[in-house]
N, C-alpha and C positions, 0 to 999 in steps of 0.2 A: 406211567410214571407219576402223573399228577394224582391219580386216585390212591396209589400206593403210599406216596409221601403224605397225603392228607390223612390216610388211615393210620399211619404210624404216629403222626401228630395227635390225632384223636385218642389213640390208645395211651400215649404218654400223658395227655391231659386227664384222661380217665383214671390212670394209675396215681398221678399226683393228687387229684381231687380226693380220692379215697384215703390217701395218706394224710392230706391236710385236715380232713374231718377229725382225726384224732387230736388235733391241736386247736380245734375250735374255729378254724377258718375254712373258706371254700377254696377250690382250686384257682379260680380267677383272683381271689384275694392273695393267695400265695404268689401267683405270677406278678401281681402288682407290687407286693413287698419285695420280691426278688429284683424287679426292674428298678425300684427306688434304691435298693442297696447297690445295684450295679451303677446307677447314675444319680447319686445324691444331688438334690436341688432341681431335679427334673420337674416338669409341670404337668398339669392335668391333661392338656392336649396331646402331649407326647405319649403319655400313658394310655390314653384312649386309642391312639393309633396303634400302639404296640399290642393292646388287648383286643383290637378290632371291635370296639364298642363306641357308642356315641359319647361325646364329652360329658353330657349330663349323667350318663350311666357311670362313667368313671368318677364323676363328682360324688355320686351317692356312695360308691364303694369307698372313696377316700373318707367321706363322712363317717362311715361305719368303722373303718380302721382307726380313725382319729378317736372316736368314742371308746374304742377298745384299748386305747393308749399305745397303739403300735406305730402310728404315723403322726407327724406334726407338720403343720403349714407354717411357713415363714414368709415374711414380706420379700418380694422380689425387688431389689434396689433398682433394677433396670426397667421394670414395668409394674406399676402399682395395680394393674388390673388382674394380674395373675399371682399365684402363690408358688413358692418353691417347696418341694416336698422332701421330707427327710424321715428316716426311721428313728424312733425313739430307742432308748436302751432296751426296753421291753421288746420292741420290734426286731432289733438286732439279735437278741437272745433267741427269739422264736425262729428266726431264719437259721441261726446256728443249730438249733435243735432239729430243724426239718432237713437240713442239708444231707445227713446220712441217708434219709429215705430217698431223696432224689438220686444220690449216688448209687444206692441199691437198685433203683428202677433202671437207671442207665446201664449199670452192670449186667442186669438181667437181659436188657435189650441187646447188648452186644456179646452176650455169653456165646462161646463157640467161635468167636472171631479171634484170630491171632492179633498181636499188637500191630503188625504190619497192615492187616486187613482193617483194623479199627482206624488207624491213621489214614489209610486210603479212603475209607468211608467218609471221614471228616473232611478230607481234602476235596473229594468229589462233591459233597453237599455244599461246601463253601463255594465251589465253582458254579454250581447250579444256582445258588442264591445270588451270587454276583451277576450271573447272566440275566436273572429276572429282576434285579434291583435296578431301577432307573433313577434313583435319587441318592447320591453319595453323601448327603448332609448328615450331621450328627444325629438328628431326629430319626432319619432312616436307619442309622446304625442301631439306635435303641429299639426301634420297631423290629428289626431283624436280629436282635439278640447280640449285637456287637458293642453295646454301649459300655 
């Protein structure tokens, strides 16, 4: 089961990365933009955890996205040592443009499943994720795509 789920995730990332290239971003950059959209004001540490990269790597990705005009850093009123991250209008538009490609990939992945089977698949995956998640904090929710 672990190998199968890992392979499915790898194939999704590969499909999304190929689609992202058409928009001038990498697959991990797309994932980062999507995470920031899902959780505006998140920080570099949370994004690093979600992307499973070192914080310095996430910082470099944020630097590139900021130079591209897709992301902006804002002061964190609660902690002057870290930044809150937000999509710019250009970043929001890019995500809107890329969303149909993500929906198409997901549609292809579940093609042949009935609506009931699709719902059951999602329910079972949620239960597996819950069983494996040992940290119910908001950061864990972001890392696991529930943010």
